[in-house]
LOKOLVEX-506323 format. One line per 5 residues: number of its first residue (from 0); for each residue x, y, z of N, C-alpha, C. Coordinates in Angstrom, 2 decimals, m for minus. Example, Ala and Ser with C-alpha at 12.3 -4.5 7.8 and 13.67 -1.06 7.14 Angstrom:
<nodes>
0 = 13.19,m5.69,7.80,12.30,m4.50,7.80,13.20,m3.30,7.80 | 12.85,m2.25,7.08,13.67,m1.06,7.14,12.90,0.03,7.87
</nodes>
This chain:
<nodes>
0 = m26.19,34.49,3.33,m25.83,33.18,3.68,m24.43,32.68,3.05 | m23.84,31.99,3.88,m22.70,31.52,3.81,m22.64,30.23,2.85 | m21.63,29.90,1.85,m21.75,28.85,1.32,m21.40,27.53,2.04 | m21.76,26.42,1.96,m21.60,25.11,2.53,m22.38,24.12,1.88 | m21.97,22.53,1.95,m22.78,21.55,1.52,m23.23,20.80,2.92
5 = m24.29,20.39,2.33,m25.10,19.61,3.55,m24.36,17.99,3.47 | m24.66,17.75,4.86,m24.71,16.09,5.23,m25.62,15.56,4.71 | m25.48,14.12,4.29,m26.46,13.29,4.36,m27.50,13.18,5.30 | m29.01,13.18,5.38,m29.79,12.97,6.44,m29.72,12.13,7.23 | m29.40,10.91,6.58,m29.31,9.37,7.09,m28.15,8.70,6.89
10 = m27.64,7.97,7.37,m26.42,6.96,6.92,m26.77,5.70,6.52 | m27.84,5.59,5.74,m28.34,3.92,5.29,m28.29,4.43,3.96 | m28.02,3.75,2.84,m28.10,3.53,1.68,m29.51,2.41,1.17 | m30.18,2.50,0.57,m31.30,2.01,0.33,m31.02,1.25,m1.25 | m30.63,0.00,m1.26,m30.45,m0.95,m2.68,m31.94,m1.51,m2.98
15 = m32.88,m0.90,m3.46,m34.02,m1.26,m3.38,m34.98,m1.17,m2.19 | m35.30,m2.50,m1.96,m36.06,m2.48,m0.60,m35.00,m3.17,0.52 | m33.71,m3.31,m0.11,m32.61,m3.50,1.42,m31.88,m2.51,1.74 | m31.72,m2.05,3.10,m31.33,m1.17,3.52,m29.66,m1.42,3.80 | m28.79,m0.59,3.77,m27.31,m1.11,4.03,m26.99,0.12,4.48
20 = m26.10,m0.02,5.48,m25.38,1.10,6.35,m24.39,1.60,5.37 | m24.51,3.08,5.24,m23.36,3.48,4.07,m21.88,3.32,4.40 | m21.69,3.29,6.03,m20.55,3.11,6.26,m19.74,1.61,5.79 | m20.62,0.77,6.22,m20.48,m0.70,5.78,m20.46,m0.87,4.23 | m21.21,m0.17,3.63,m21.09,m0.30,2.07,m20.09,0.25,1.36
25 = m19.45,1.29,1.98,m18.32,2.17,1.25,m17.13,1.36,1.63 | m17.15,0.63,3.07,m15.63,m0.39,3.46,m15.85,m1.23,2.39 | m16.95,m2.00,2.14,m16.62,m3.11,1.19,m16.30,m2.78,m0.13 | m17.06,m1.59,m0.79,m16.45,m1.19,m2.06,m15.03,m0.92,m2.00 | m14.27,m0.31,m0.79,m13.00,0.08,m1.02,m12.19,m1.53,m0.98
30 = m12.72,m2.57,m0.04,m12.05,m3.68,0.06,m12.06,m4.38,m1.42 | m12.97,m4.38,m2.15,m13.30,m4.73,m3.76,m12.33,m4.17,m4.44 | m12.22,m2.77,m4.28,m11.17,m2.04,m5.24,m9.89,m2.29,m4.91 | m9.70,m2.61,m3.96,m8.05,m3.13,m3.33,m7.80,m4.32,m4.12 | m8.81,m5.49,m3.78,m8.36,m6.72,m4.12,m8.10,m6.72,m5.72
35 = m9.17,m6.36,m6.26,m9.20,m5.92,m7.85,m7.65,m5.56,m8.30 | m7.37,m4.38,m7.55,m6.22,m3.74,m8.18,m5.24,m4.62,m8.03 | m4.88,m5.08,m6.56,m3.81,m6.01,m6.37,m3.62,m7.25,m7.28 | m4.86,m7.76,m7.64,m4.94,m8.93,m8.66,m4.48,m8.85,m9.81 | m4.63,m7.30,m10.59,m4.30,m6.88,m11.73,m2.70,m6.71,m11.77
40 = m2.22,m6.26,m10.74,m0.79,m5.78,m10.47,0.10,m7.39,m10.02 | m0.47,m8.22,m9.80,0.10,m9.48,m9.45,0.11,m10.11,m10.71 | m0.88,m10.10,m11.43,m0.97,m11.00,m12.97,0.04,m10.21,m13.59 | 0.28,m9.33,m13.55,1.12,m8.23,m14.52,2.42,m8.98,m14.11 | 2.84,m9.17,m12.90,4.12,m9.50,m12.35,4.27,m11.15,m12.79
45 = 3.11,m11.90,m13.45,3.58,m13.29,m13.72,2.86,m14.32,m12.56 | 2.00,m13.73,m11.80,1.40,m14.65,m10.87,0.11,m14.86,m11.50 | m0.33,m16.23,m10.87,m1.68,m16.90,m11.50,m2.60,m15.96,m11.04 | m3.94,m16.14,m11.68,m4.98,m15.66,m11.34,m5.85,m16.28,m10.16 | m6.32,m15.45,m9.22,m6.99,m16.10,m8.10,m5.94,m15.96,m6.77
50 = m4.88,m15.59,m7.02,m4.04,m15.67,m5.81,m4.24,m14.78,m4.99 | m4.70,m13.52,m4.94,m4.88,m12.51,m4.41,m6.21,m12.66,m3.68 | m7.06,m13.19,m4.11,m8.30,m13.60,m3.56,m7.79,m14.60,m2.45 | m7.22,m15.50,m2.64,m6.91,m16.86,m1.73,m6.60,m15.98,m0.27 | m5.48,m14.84,m0.84,m4.69,m14.15,0.33,m5.71,m13.35,1.10
55 = m6.68,m12.82,0.37,m7.56,m11.65,0.95,m8.73,m12.46,2.02 | m9.03,m13.95,1.60,m9.74,m14.39,2.70,m9.13,m14.34,4.05 | m7.63,m14.12,3.89,m6.92,m14.12,5.67,m6.73,m12.75,5.83 | m6.37,m11.77,4.85,m6.08,m10.53,5.01,m7.40,m9.64,5.54 | m8.37,m9.65,4.79,m9.51,m8.89,5.21,m10.00,m9.16,6.58
60 = m10.32,m10.06,6.90,m10.96,m10.41,8.16,m9.85,m10.07,9.38 | m8.55,m10.12,9.13,m7.52,m9.46,10.23,m7.64,m8.42,9.94 | m7.89,m7.56,8.99,m7.84,m6.07,8.83,m8.93,m5.42,9.40 | m10.33,m6.26,9.43,m11.20,m5.27,9.96,m11.54,m5.52,11.58 | m10.80,m6.77,12.08,m10.73,m6.87,13.23,m9.59,m5.83,14.10
65 = m8.50,m5.86,13.42,m7.46,m4.84,13.81,m7.57,m3.36,13.67 | m8.65,m3.19,12.74,m9.09,m1.57,12.97,m9.89,m1.15,14.20 | m10.84,m2.30,14.06,m11.63,m2.26,14.94,m10.97,m2.24,16.84 | m10.28,m3.04,16.82,m9.31,m3.29,17.99,m8.50,m2.01,18.38 | m7.93,m1.28,17.22,m7.49,m0.05,17.36,m8.20,1.06,17.82
70 = m9.23,1.21,17.37,m10.17,2.18,17.41,m10.60,1.92,18.94 | m11.10,0.83,19.46,m11.53,0.63,20.81,m10.55,0.95,21.66 | m9.30,0.56,21.50,m8.25,0.59,22.48,m7.99,1.85,22.65 | m7.82,2.64,21.45,m7.65,4.14,21.68,m8.52,5.07,22.00 | m9.69,4.65,21.89,m10.82,5.63,22.01,m11.94,4.87,23.19
75 = m11.13,3.93,24.03,m12.00,3.29,25.05,m12.93,4.06,25.81 | m12.66,5.03,25.89,m13.47,6.02,26.87,m15.17,6.22,25.99 | m15.08,6.19,24.73,m16.57,5.99,24.24,m17.25,4.62,24.49 | m16.65,3.74,25.27,m17.62,2.50,25.35,m17.51,1.88,26.97 | m16.65,2.53,27.64,m16.06,1.67,28.89,m15.98,2.95,30.04
80 = m16.29,3.98,29.68,m16.68,5.27,30.45,m17.89,5.27,31.31 | m18.13,5.50,32.51,m19.24,5.69,33.28,m20.47,6.14,32.49 | m21.40,5.34,32.18,m22.76,5.63,31.72,m22.62,5.11,30.22 | m21.57,4.65,29.60,m21.76,4.02,28.21,m21.94,2.63,28.09 | m22.08,2.21,27.20,m22.59,0.94,26.61,m21.59,m0.07,26.21
85 = m20.84,m1.21,26.66,m19.87,m1.63,26.37,m20.10,m2.44,25.01 | m21.36,m2.88,25.11,m21.70,m3.34,23.65,m21.59,m2.66,22.34 | m21.80,m1.54,22.66,m21.49,m0.62,21.34,m19.91,m0.69,20.56 | m19.07,m1.31,21.34,m17.89,m1.55,20.90,m17.87,m2.67,19.90 | m19.05,m3.58,19.78,m19.15,m4.27,18.76,m19.92,m3.82,17.51
90 = m20.44,m3.01,17.75,m21.16,m2.04,16.55,m20.56,m1.51,15.32 | m19.66,m2.07,14.76,m18.80,m1.48,13.46,m19.37,m0.89,12.80 | m20.88,m1.01,12.49,m21.58,m0.48,11.47,m22.09,1.13,11.54 | m21.86,1.80,12.86,m21.59,2.85,13.25,m20.22,3.86,13.21 | m19.47,3.00,12.60,m18.25,3.69,12.62,m17.39,3.34,13.21
95 = m15.74,3.67,13.14,m14.66,3.16,14.03,m13.73,2.19,13.51 | m13.06,2.51,12.62,m12.05,1.49,12.26,m10.76,2.45,12.32 | m9.77,2.03,12.99,m8.48,2.48,12.95,m7.32,2.19,11.72 | m7.11,2.82,10.91,m6.23,2.30,9.69,m4.96,2.06,10.03 | m4.56,2.35,11.52,m3.17,1.92,11.55,m3.21,0.25,12.32
100 = m4.61,m0.09,12.80,m4.56,m1.19,13.26,m5.10,m2.43,12.15 | m5.75,m1.42,11.33,m6.27,m2.45,10.18,m4.97,m2.92,8.99 | m4.26,m1.81,8.88,m2.88,m2.44,8.21,m2.19,m3.35,9.04 | m2.18,m3.17,10.30,m0.98,m3.84,10.76,m1.36,m5.36,10.87 | m2.71,m5.56,11.32,m3.37,m6.92,11.58,m3.73,m7.46,10.24
105 = m3.86,m6.43,9.05,m4.20,m6.72,7.89,m3.16,m7.70,7.20 | m1.95,m7.09,7.46,m0.72,m7.29,6.99,m0.10,m8.58,7.32 | m0.74,m8.67,8.72,m0.47,m10.08,9.26,m1.25,m11.17,8.29 | m2.48,m11.07,8.46,m3.40,m11.87,7.61,m2.92,m12.18,6.19 | m2.39,m11.20,5.48,m1.89,m11.25,4.54,m0.38,m12.22,4.23
110 = 0.12,m12.14,5.40,1.43,m12.91,5.65,1.23,m14.09,5.70 | 0.03,m14.64,6.65,m0.27,m15.72,6.81,m0.82,m16.59,5.78 | m1.47,m15.82,4.69,m2.15,m16.24,3.61,m0.90,m16.51,2.19 | 0.00,m15.56,2.41,0.98,m15.93,1.46,2.14,m17.24,1.92 | 2.32,m17.14,3.28,2.81,m18.40,3.73,2.00,m19.62,3.30
115 = 0.88,m19.73,3.31,0.22,m20.59,2.90,0.29,m21.14,1.16 | 0.59,m20.06,0.54,1.01,m20.17,m0.75,2.56,m19.87,m1.01 | 3.09,m20.20,m0.03,4.81,m19.81,m0.19,5.49,m20.31,m1.45 | 5.04,m21.16,m2.00,5.51,m21.74,m3.03,5.13,m20.92,m4.27 | 4.34,m19.98,m4.05,3.71,m19.12,m5.53,4.13,m17.81,m5.31
120 = 4.44,m17.18,m4.14,4.35,m15.72,m3.98,5.62,m15.17,m3.17 | 5.97,m14.29,m3.48,7.15,m13.38,m2.86,6.26,m12.34,m2.26 | 6.40,m12.14,m0.89,5.54,m11.39,0.14,5.95,m9.84,m0.47 | 7.34,m9.51,m0.46,7.42,m8.05,m1.24,6.62,m7.72,m2.67 | 6.45,m8.69,m3.17,5.74,m8.71,m4.36,4.04,m8.29,m4.20
125 = 3.70,m9.00,m3.32,2.37,m8.89,m2.78,2.28,m7.38,m2.20 | 3.15,m6.99,m1.36,2.86,m5.78,m0.44,2.76,m4.71,m1.69 | 3.93,m4.76,m2.58,3.98,m3.47,m3.71,2.63,m3.41,m4.57 | 2.07,m4.68,m4.87,1.09,m4.84,m5.61,m0.15,m4.31,m5.02 | m0.19,m4.10,m3.81,m1.21,m3.81,m2.94,m1.03,m2.23,m2.63
130 = 0.16,m1.53,m2.85,0.33,m0.18,m2.60,m0.51,0.98,m3.00 | m0.82,0.87,m4.26,m1.88,1.75,m5.05,m3.39,1.76,m4.39 | m3.70,0.35,m4.36,m5.08,m0.06,m3.95,m5.63,0.11,m2.72 | m4.52,0.06,m1.53,m4.95,0.51,m0.54,m5.29,1.91,m0.01 | m4.55,3.04,m0.60,m5.15,4.48,m0.36,m6.72,4.65,m1.15
135 = m6.55,4.00,m2.45,m7.70,4.08,m3.05,m9.07,3.49,m2.29 | m8.90,2.54,m1.29,m9.90,1.93,m0.82,m9.90,2.73,0.53 | m9.04,3.35,1.20,m9.50,4.34,2.17,m10.10,5.61,1.69 | m9.78,5.82,0.74,m10.45,7.25,0.06,m12.21,6.66,m0.34 | m12.21,5.68,m0.84,m13.93,5.26,m0.80,m14.34,5.14,0.85
140 = m13.68,4.36,1.53,m14.28,4.18,3.23,m14.25,5.87,3.62 | m13.99,7.09,3.39,m14.12,8.04,3.83,m15.60,8.63,3.56 | m16.05,8.15,2.47,m17.46,8.57,2.00,m18.33,8.08,3.25 | m18.03,6.93,3.86,m18.84,6.64,4.93,m18.84,7.32,6.19 | m17.53,7.95,6.57,m17.34,9.21,7.39,m18.55,10.24,7.24
145 = m18.62,10.65,5.77,m19.50,11.50,5.38,m21.02,11.32,5.74 | m21.14,10.11,5.44,m22.54,9.81,5.86,m22.82,9.57,7.22 | m22.12,9.54,8.00,m22.39,9.40,9.45,m21.94,10.25,10.25 | m21.53,11.71,9.42,m21.09,13.03,10.07,m20.56,12.91,11.20 | m18.95,12.37,10.83,m18.27,12.28,11.95,m16.73,12.44,11.29
150 = m15.72,12.55,12.13,m14.34,13.18,11.68,m14.33,14.36,10.76 | m15.12,15.15,11.29,m14.91,16.54,10.72,m13.99,17.45,11.35 | m13.80,18.49,11.14,m12.61,19.31,11.59,m13.28,20.58,12.36 | m12.45,21.43,12.26,m12.91,22.69,13.27,m13.91,23.51,12.64 | m14.42,24.29,13.50,m15.87,25.42,12.86,m15.00,25.83,11.61
155 = m15.67,26.24,10.57,m15.23,26.73,9.55,m16.49,27.54,8.42 | m15.85,28.73,7.95,m17.11,29.40,7.15,m16.44,29.36,5.72 | m15.65,28.34,5.49,m15.11,28.08,4.01,m16.27,27.75,3.05 | m16.37,28.25,1.71,m17.34,27.73,0.84,m17.59,26.06,0.97 | m16.45,25.63,1.02,m16.60,23.92,1.02,m17.05,23.27,2.40
160 = m17.17,24.28,3.26,m17.59,23.58,4.96,m18.46,22.55,4.45 | m18.44,21.67,5.79,m19.95,20.93,5.78,m20.67,20.98,6.60 | m22.05,21.09,6.65,m22.98,20.96,7.68,m23.16,19.90,8.33 | m23.31,19.98,10.06,m23.38,19.11,10.77,m24.49,19.16,11.63 | m25.49,18.23,11.28,m26.81,18.26,12.36,m26.28,18.29,13.72
165 = m27.18,18.92,14.61,m26.96,19.27,15.93,m26.68,17.87,16.81 | m27.45,16.65,16.36,m27.13,15.50,17.20,m25.66,15.02,16.64 | m24.85,15.51,15.89,m23.65,15.17,15.56,m22.58,15.97,15.83 | m22.85,16.95,16.53,m21.82,18.05,16.87,m21.26,17.78,18.08 | m19.90,18.11,18.20,m19.18,18.21,19.66,m20.10,19.12,20.58
170 = m19.94,18.75,21.87,m20.99,19.73,22.82,m20.48,20.91,22.89 | m18.91,21.41,22.68,m18.54,22.67,22.87,m18.96,23.73,21.53 | m19.28,22.97,20.58,m19.87,23.43,19.47,m21.00,23.27,18.89 | m21.85,23.27,19.96,m23.18,23.04,19.93,m23.95,23.98,19.07 | m23.57,25.38,18.89,m24.33,26.13,17.99,m23.59,26.66,16.91
175 = m22.66,25.67,16.55,m22.09,25.83,15.07,m22.41,24.87,14.21 | m22.84,25.11,12.91,m23.28,24.73,11.84,m22.51,24.00,10.93 | m21.42,24.59,10.38,m20.37,24.19,9.79,m19.01,24.14,9.92 | m18.12,22.99,9.55,m16.97,22.57,9.48,m16.19,22.06,8.71 | m14.92,22.07,8.86,m13.66,21.50,7.98,m14.06,20.03,7.71
180 = m14.17,19.95,6.36,m14.47,18.57,6.14,m13.14,17.58,5.94 | m12.53,17.28,6.98,m11.40,16.80,6.93,m11.45,15.19,6.23 | m12.44,14.70,6.14,m12.66,13.48,5.73,m12.47,13.49,4.20 | m12.87,14.79,3.79,m12.88,15.00,2.21,m11.36,15.44,2.02 | m10.64,15.77,3.00,m9.28,16.15,2.54,m8.50,14.83,2.80
185 = m8.75,14.13,3.61,m8.17,12.71,3.34,m8.28,12.01,2.21 | m10.09,12.01,1.85,m9.99,11.38,0.83,m9.44,11.94,m0.59 | m9.18,13.00,m0.81,m8.14,13.31,m1.91,m6.90,13.28,m1.58 | m6.27,13.40,m0.30,m4.90,12.95,m0.19,m4.75,11.36,m0.42 | m5.84,10.60,m0.24,m5.37,9.18,m0.38,m5.36,8.89,m2.01
190 = m6.28,9.36,m2.77,m6.34,9.22,m4.29,m4.73,10.09,m4.65 | m4.50,11.29,m4.14,m3.20,11.72,m4.55,m1.83,10.63,m4.12 | m2.19,10.08,m3.12,m1.19,9.01,m2.69,m0.77,7.92,m3.67 | m2.19,7.43,m4.02,m2.21,6.31,m5.08,m1.50,6.59,m6.16 | m1.77,7.99,m6.78,m1.05,8.22,m8.04,0.46,8.45,m7.87
195 = 0.94,8.91,m6.97,2.47,9.07,m6.31,2.93,7.76,m6.55 | 2.14,6.64,m5.77,3.03,5.22,m5.71,2.96,4.71,m7.09 | 2.07,5.08,m7.96,2.17,4.47,m9.47,3.43,5.18,m10.08 | 3.45,6.80,m9.96,4.34,7.60,m10.77,5.74,6.83,m10.24 | 5.89,7.04,m8.73,7.36,6.76,m8.42,7.86,5.47,m8.88
200 = 6.69,4.36,m8.68,7.05,3.02,m9.26,7.96,2.70,m10.39 | 7.30,3.78,m11.49,8.02,3.57,m12.93,9.26,4.21,m12.79 | 9.16,5.61,m12.40,10.15,6.45,m12.34,11.56,6.08,m11.61 | 11.29,5.31,m10.43,12.51,5.03,m9.72,12.52,3.54,m9.94 | 11.75,2.68,m10.55,12.12,1.38,m10.74,11.91,0.78,m8.90
205 = 10.91,1.04,m8.41,10.49,0.51,m6.98,10.20,m0.87,m6.90 | 10.67,m1.51,m5.91,10.15,m2.88,m5.47,10.88,m3.39,m4.38 | 10.85,m4.73,m3.91,11.48,m5.28,m2.82,10.57,m4.87,m1.75 | 9.19,m3.98,m1.77,8.44,m3.49,m0.85,8.46,m2.23,m0.52 | 9.18,m1.46,m1.23,9.42,0.12,m1.36,8.18,0.76,m1.65
210 = 7.54,0.15,m2.74,6.44,0.97,m3.31,5.37,1.10,m1.92 | 4.87,0.18,m1.28,4.29,m0.29,m0.11,4.87,0.94,0.90 | 6.15,0.94,1.26,6.53,1.86,2.14,6.46,3.23,1.79 | 6.57,3.59,0.41,6.46,5.00,m0.01,4.90,5.30,0.46 | 4.04,4.33,0.24,2.47,4.84,0.44,2.38,4.88,1.88
215 = 3.14,4.01,2.86,2.67,4.49,4.13,3.12,5.67,4.64 | 4.51,6.15,4.16,5.00,7.23,4.28,4.47,8.55,3.84 | 3.63,8.32,2.51,3.01,9.47,1.96,1.73,9.77,2.76 | 1.18,8.76,3.48,m0.18,8.69,4.15,0.32,9.35,5.52 | 1.33,8.97,6.13,1.44,9.51,7.35,1.76,11.14,6.92
220 = 2.32,11.59,6.15,2.25,12.65,6.16,1.00,13.66,6.26 | 0.09,13.09,5.27,m1.32,13.81,4.86,m2.05,13.58,6.48 | m1.92,12.46,7.21,m2.73,12.07,8.07,m2.14,13.09,9.42 | m0.86,13.59,9.31,m0.30,14.46,10.20,m1.04,15.67,10.50 | m1.13,16.39,9.47,m1.59,17.58,9.16,m3.06,17.60,9.34
225 = m3.82,16.82,8.89,m5.33,16.43,8.87,m5.60,16.44,10.34 | m4.75,15.76,11.26,m5.20,15.46,12.53,m5.06,16.58,13.38 | m4.36,17.55,12.67,m4.35,19.00,13.36,m5.59,19.68,13.56 | m6.52,19.41,12.26,m7.79,19.93,12.08,m8.86,19.64,12.60 | m8.67,18.17,13.12,m10.05,17.50,13.77,m10.20,17.69,15.10
230 = m11.37,17.75,15.41,m11.90,18.19,16.79,m12.56,17.21,17.85 | m12.78,15.85,17.30,m13.28,14.85,17.90,m12.18,14.38,18.93 | m12.96,13.48,19.91,m12.52,13.33,21.24,m11.11,12.37,21.08 | m9.87,12.79,21.45,m8.83,11.96,21.40,m7.67,11.85,22.80 | m6.80,11.25,22.90,m5.93,11.10,23.72,m4.88,12.05,23.34
235 = m4.12,12.85,23.84,m3.20,13.87,23.57,m2.01,13.57,24.66 | m0.58,14.00,24.26,0.33,14.09,24.76,1.25,14.98,24.28 | 1.84,16.09,25.20,2.47,17.12,24.72,1.99,17.95,23.59 | 0.86,18.09,23.67,m0.06,18.82,22.52,m0.25,18.05,21.36 | 0.36,16.91,21.15,m0.12,16.12,19.95,m1.11,14.84,20.16
240 = m2.28,14.50,19.23,m2.84,13.67,19.54,m2.24,12.44,19.41 | m2.46,11.09,19.95,m2.20,9.74,19.59,m1.58,9.56,18.35 | m2.66,9.81,17.38,m2.59,9.63,16.29,m1.21,10.04,15.30 | m1.02,11.38,16.05,0.27,11.90,15.55,1.61,11.31,15.60 | 1.38,10.94,17.15,2.92,9.84,17.19,3.04,8.85,16.52
245 = 1.78,8.12,16.29,1.90,6.83,15.04,2.24,7.11,13.93 | 1.90,8.41,13.32,2.32,8.60,12.03,3.47,9.17,11.94 | 4.29,9.98,12.98,5.67,10.12,12.99,6.48,8.89,12.91 | 6.05,7.81,13.97,7.05,6.71,14.07,6.75,6.01,12.73 | 5.78,5.72,12.03,5.55,5.04,10.93,6.24,5.52,9.63
250 = 6.28,7.01,9.48,6.73,7.61,8.65,8.38,7.65,8.56 | 9.12,7.44,9.76,10.32,7.24,10.08,10.94,6.03,9.69 | 10.13,5.03,10.12,10.52,3.50,9.81,10.20,3.55,8.28 | 9.28,3.85,7.46,9.02,3.71,6.12,10.02,4.29,5.24 | 10.44,5.53,5.72,11.52,6.37,4.88,13.05,5.45,5.13
255 = 13.04,5.25,6.49,14.36,4.30,6.63,14.55,3.13,5.81 | 13.25,2.41,5.55,13.12,1.15,4.73,13.29,1.38,3.19 | 12.87,2.71,2.82,13.22,2.90,1.47,14.61,3.29,1.33 | 15.22,4.00,2.07,16.89,4.36,1.86,17.60,3.14,1.93 | 17.29,2.41,2.90,18.46,1.26,3.28,18.15,0.28,2.62
260 = 16.84,m0.20,2.22,16.64,m1.70,1.31,16.94,m1.08,m0.08 | 18.17,m1.82,m0.55,18.62,m2.11,m1.64,18.59,m3.37,m2.15 | 18.74,m3.68,m3.57,18.74,m4.89,m3.86,20.17,m5.44,m3.77 | 20.30,m6.95,m3.14,21.39,m7.75,m2.70,21.52,m8.23,m4.08 | 22.73,m9.19,m4.05,23.18,m10.15,m4.88,22.02,m11.37,m5.12
265 = 21.68,m11.41,m3.78,20.70,m12.71,m4.00,19.24,m12.01,m4.57 | 19.02,m10.58,m4.52,17.71,m10.26,m5.39,17.98,m10.17,m6.71 | 19.00,m10.25,m7.51,19.36,m10.30,m8.76,19.23,m11.10,m9.37 | 18.48,m11.03,m10.73,18.58,m12.45,m11.63,19.67,m13.34,m11.54 | 19.23,m14.72,m11.34,20.26,m15.69,m11.66,20.96,m15.59,m13.20
270 = 22.30,m15.71,m13.01,23.11,m15.58,m14.43,22.46,m16.49,m15.33 | 22.45,m16.78,m16.63,22.02,m17.67,m17.52,23.54,m18.75,m17.72 | 23.08,m20.04,m16.98,24.23,m21.03,m17.39,24.19,m21.94,m18.17 | 22.71,m21.65,m19.10,22.58,m22.69,m20.02,23.05,m22.32,m21.24 | 24.50,m21.97,m21.25,25.51,m21.85,m22.45,25.60,m22.77,m23.25
275 = 26.09,m22.90,m24.67,25.85,m23.81,m25.67,27.26,m24.49,m25.44 | 27.14,m26.10,m25.42,28.76,m26.78,m25.34,29.57,m26.19,m26.18 | 31.04,m26.31,m25.92,31.99,m25.67,m26.79,31.97,m26.64,m27.99 | 32.26,m26.17,m29.30,32.62,m27.35,m30.69,33.91,m27.90,m30.26 | 33.60,m29.50,m30.13,34.84,m30.25,m30.24,35.15,m30.44,m31.48
280 = 34.29,m30.43,m32.52,34.63,m31.13,m33.71,35.74,m30.17,m34.67 | 36.62,m29.82,m34.34,37.69,m29.22,m35.02,38.70,m29.85,m35.55 | 39.16,m29.37,m36.60,40.18,m30.39,m37.23,41.56,m30.35,m36.39 | 42.09,m31.63,m36.45,43.35,m31.89,m35.99,44.31,m30.98,m36.15 | 45.57,m30.63,m35.13,46.27,m29.70,m35.57,47.59,m30.22,m36.36
285 = 48.21,m29.84,m37.03,49.03,m30.58,m37.91,50.19,m30.77,m37.07 | 50.85,m31.96,m36.78,51.92,m32.54,m35.82,53.19,m32.87,m36.55 | 53.23,m32.83,m37.95,54.27,m33.08,m38.85,55.06,m31.59,m39.02 | 56.33,m31.81,m38.21,57.19,m30.69,m38.33,58.44,m31.06,m38.82 | 58.55,m31.85,m39.94,59.61,m31.97,m40.67,59.97,m30.70,m41.56
290 = 61.19,m30.52,m41.76,61.57,m29.48,m42.45,60.66,m29.18,m43.64 | 60.51,m30.36,m44.57,59.73,m29.85,m45.91,58.28,m29.37,m45.65 | 57.76,m29.67,m44.19,56.30,m29.38,m44.27,56.29,m28.08,m43.04 | 57.14,m27.77,m42.35,57.59,m26.50,m41.55,56.74,m25.30,m42.27 | 55.63,m24.80,m41.55,55.19,m23.55,m42.24,56.00,m22.52,m42.37
295 = 56.95,m22.36,m41.68,58.09,m20.89,m41.67,58.92,m21.58,m42.96 | 59.26,m22.85,m42.90,60.05,m23.30,m43.99,59.51,m22.76,m45.54 | 58.22,m23.07,m45.51,57.80,m22.83,m46.88,57.61,m21.25,m47.43 | 57.87,m20.34,m46.24,57.87,m18.91,m46.53,58.92,m18.35,m46.55 | 59.88,m18.97,m45.69,61.37,m18.30,m45.88,62.59,m19.11,m46.50
300 = 62.73,m18.90,m47.83,63.32,m19.65,m48.53,64.59,m19.11,m49.41 | 65.53,m19.51,m49.48,66.86,m18.80,m50.57,66.04,m18.32,m52.03 | 64.93,m19.18,m52.50,64.73,m18.93,m53.67,63.38,m19.57,m53.95 | 62.70,m19.34,m54.97,61.22,m20.09,m55.20,61.32,m21.51,m55.01 | 60.73,m22.08,m54.29,60.71,m23.63,m54.08,62.03,m24.04,m53.52
305 = 62.94,m23.36,m52.83,64.05,m23.83,m52.35,63.95,m23.44,m51.25 | 64.50,m24.20,m49.99,64.60,m24.08,m48.56,65.76,m23.19,m48.33 | 65.59,m22.61,m47.32,66.83,m21.81,m47.00,68.02,m22.48,m46.12 | 69.31,m22.49,m46.63,70.02,m23.50,m46.04,70.21,m23.22,m44.71 | 70.74,m24.10,m43.72,71.02,m23.67,m42.35,72.23,m23.11,m42.08
</nodes>
């Protein structure tokens, strides 16, 4: 018998008598991790406590709506094809948040929140403070995919292959039981991305939004090769899935930002203009230039005590 690991029998976590959808639970935990991480990093930069939470009030709802919109638009056949129920497009607890839409609209929400606190926050500082926390949040969110038995990869006999119940299998692989756990690969890649951002930030003194750009670029690299393993239905063009093109475009933009964004004169600290006033209480110079008092005459004489004859 080949080794593999089973999937959860249901996508519900019971907190005592309260049933909670695992997908929603892990998304919420991921959001909390992202906020707490950014809050601590912003305080380390000298910002006030609670500022990130004020901004998150805008960023989180925008991110959730953006993630769902991206998923529904790019996978509209799941909801609007003949025989499908369009109402299911609203049932977010069954899974389906596109990270590209979540980051895009989430960034818009964060910008709005930052603008409302524009006297307190520099937006690039906020972005860099979020850089390691977001991939950690994504990693936790992938556990929800595991509970939902979704976003797995090609059939596999590897020892770490995941078992998928018949009800969750793709029709063309109805008789295959084990698959590549691509959600696990992405989870591990996300954790590695967070570690890389933290290391590079210290090693290369990243700032001005470049730490965030590094997160985006690194995530895109991982998403590109992971997409090649997935078998869920997706739109393709010239042999690549839509998410591949999104990853390529964002990778190039992020790398260009890292390379081209360099500190300008306006980004450097202001010079210290609070210098001490010059000391004006100096003794007055000797203005008596008579021969008897000329300093040269005192040291250039024909003899001791005698001035030199003209």
